[in-house]
N, C-alpha and C positions, 0 to 999 in steps of 0.2 A: 763417902761420896754418893750423891744421888745418881740414879740411873738416868741416862738420857731418854730412853724409851723412843728412839727415833723410828718414825714410820716411813719406810722406804719402798720404792718400786724398782724392781730389777729390770735391766735392759741390756741389749747387745752393745758392745763397744765399737768404736771406729777410730781411724787414725786422726791425729791432731791436724786441724786445718781451718782456715777461715771459711765461713759459709758463703757460697756463691749463688748467683741467681739460678744456675743450672741444677743445684742440689735439690733433691726432693725433701720436703719437710720430714718425711718418714725416716730419712737417713741421718738427720741432724741430731746432735746430742747436746747435753747441758754445756759442755765446754765450748761449743760454737757460739754461745750467746752470753754466758755468765760473765760477771764482773770479777776480774782477777785480783784487783786491789781492794779486797774486802775489809771493811772496818769492823773490828770485833773488840770485845772487852773480856778481860780475864775474870774468872769466877771469884777470885780472891780480892779483886780491886774494890775500893769503896764505892758504894752505890751512887754517890754523887758524881763519880767519873762517868758512869753510864748516862746519867741525866745530862751532863755537860755535852757528851758526844751526840746525843739525840737532838739537843737544841742547836748545837753548833752546825751540825751537818744536815739539819732539817729532814731527818729520817724518822720513821715510826718504829723501828725495831733493830736490835743488834744481836748477832750471834754471840754466845758466851762460850769461851774456851777454857781448857785446862791443859797446859803443856801442848798446845796446838790442836787438841782434839775437841770436837764439838760436844758440849755437855748441856746446852740449853739455849734459850732465847730470852731476851728481856725487851719488853715493848712499852710504849707509852701507856697502853691499857693496864699493864701489870703495875706500873708505878702510880697511875691515877687511882687504882683501887685502894692503895694504902695511903697515899698523900692526901686523899679526900678526908681521911679520918685522923691524920697525924700532922703535927706542925713541922716535923722534920723526919728524915729517913736515915736512921742509923744502920750500921752493919755493912755487909758486903753484897756484891752483885748476886752471889749465889743464894742469898736469903730471899730474893725477890723474883728470880728468873723462873720461867716455865721450863720444865724438863721434858714435857711431851712435845717433841719437835718433829715436824714433817721435814725431811731432808731427802736429797737425791745424790746419786753418784755422778761423777763427771761424764760417765758413759751412758747415763740414762737417756731415753728418747726425749727430744724436745717436745714432741706432740703430747706425751704423757704429762710433762711438767706444765704445759700450757693449759691442759684440761683441768689439772688440779688447782692451779692459781685462778682459773676462771670460776670454779665452783666453790672455792673455799673463802673464808672470811679474811685470812691473812694475805698480805700483799707481797711477801718475799719468802723465798726458801733458801736455806744454806745448801751448798754443793760440796760434797766430800770427795776426797781422793782415797781410793781403796776402802771406801766405806768408813773411814776413821778420821783423817786429818781434814780440817777445814781448808778448802781450796778456793772458794768463791761464793757468790750469791747471785740469785736471779730474782728480779722484781717484775711486777706487771709492766712497769714502764720499759724495762729492757725488752720484753716480748713485743710490746706495741711498736717500739722503735724497729725491731727486727722485721716484724710483719709489714710495717709501713714501707720499708725499703723493698720488700718483695711485691707488695700490691701496687705501689706507686713509685716505680724506679725513676731515678733522676733523669730528666730529659737531656740528651747529649747537647752540650753547649758548644759555642765556638771556641776559639783559642782562649786559654785561661789567662786572665790578666793578673798582674802582680797586685798584692794587697796594698792598700793605701792606709794612711793614718786613720781616716774616718771609718775604715772597716773594722778596726780593732779597738779604737779608743773607747774609754768609759765616759758616759755622758752624765752620770749622777755625780755632779761635782761638789767637792768639799772645798769651800773657799773662805777667805777672811777679807775684811775691809782694812785699809791702812790705819784707820783710827781705832781698831779693836785693841783692847788691852792685852798685854802679853800673856796674862793668866789664861785667857781664852785660847790662845794658840797652844800653850802648854797642855791644857786640858784636852784639846782635840787630838794632838799628837799622841798622847798617852791612851786615850779611850778608843781612837779609831786605828791605832797601830799603823800610822803613816810616817814616812821620813821627811815629808815636806808638804806645805799647803800653799797653793797659789793665792796671791793677793790681788784683788780686783776692785775697780770702782763701781759705782751704781749701774753703769752700763755694761759691766762685765769686761771692760778693757783690762788686759793683763798689765799689772804694774810691777810685779816682782814675785818672789817666793820666799817663804820663811821656812827654814829647815831645822832639823834636830841640832845640827852644829851651831846654827845661829842662836838657838835657845840655850844650849849648853854653855856657849861662850858668855852669854849674859849671866847665867847662873854663877859662873866663876868670877865675874866682874859686874855685880848688880848695880849698874848706874846708867841712867837715872832710875830712881825708885818707881816712878810712874811710867815706865817705858811702854810704848805702843808697838804694834806690829810694824808700822812704817819706819820706826827708828832702827829696827834690827833686820828687816827683810833684805834679801839680796835683790838689787834692782836689775843687774845684768843676768838675764835669764835665757837659757837655751830653750827655744820653743820651735815648733814645727807647724807648717801650714797643714790643714786637714787633707790636702791632696798630695802630701809628700809620700814617696815610695816608702813602704814599711822597712825595706832593707836598709835605707839610710838611717832610720831611727834606731834600728837594731845595732848597727855599727857604732852609733853614738853611745848607746847604753852599754856596749861592751868596753869601749875605750875610756869612758868617763866614770867618775866615782858615784854619780847620782843614780838613783833607782827608777826615777820616772821623769817624764818631760811633759810640759803643757802642749796642747794642740790649739791653734788659733785659726780664726777666719776673719780677715780684715782687722787684725789686732785684738779681736774679742776672744776670750777664752771659750772654747766649745767642748773641750775634752782633755783627758789625761791618758797617757800610755806609760805603763810600767814594764819592767822586765818580765814579770809574771804574765802580763797580758799578751806579750809576744810569744812567750813559751806556750801559752794556752792555744794561741792561734796556729802554732806549728806542732801541736801535740801528736798529730797523726804520724809525724816522722819517727816517733818512738814506738809505734805499733808494729807488730810483726804480722 
């Protein structure tokens, strides 16, 4: 096994806690800012697994582990160096990773980490527990987010209003027209990993929705052969106005079998809300 050769900076520890505005930056440590749900890849995994993670998560580098211990980093730059001269990348992650990794302990001073990320070429550093086990990661963006909250604290607002559909809905809509061939619906469901697609006319008026179940039912009984979306779509659609309280939509998605609902404004489709969209909006409820 290659040596990790980690370059570390020692620092004094402090008790676990969320950073507050009254805390001095000098007293804060890596664990006050680091991402705990760190994405990593095992040294023995195929290198294409690392490539997939970098592209899917839109990140520039991944910690490489072996039995939970940090053994290296693999980055876009590491992979570009070899893919530039090769048509494909055989082998495992360990064949391409960098073993000279700058890392920090969970109790290392945040000020030291900030200085290092400011002056170095890399954009992220792994954070270790007891100098061995990978515990998290800190990126420049994490630090900017942290310092922004300190430099520009949120202005106290009035009474907090409840979220509405328009606050959470996704506006980048994936739709089909009623005359679209069924093959197009099948292709979109498979490629875009969705359970249903709204069907609209030229003016974005919501006409129905075609779901995985609709398509599968046709696959079991393929008639007529030239079926269009209009022939298979569900016309009776549960939809919500853009000003609907998000709590009502949440209750609907809990009690019903479907995973997402259309959002309309005057009968025209303006967005879609899924279970995951609501979970994302309430994510702070899971933070300690």
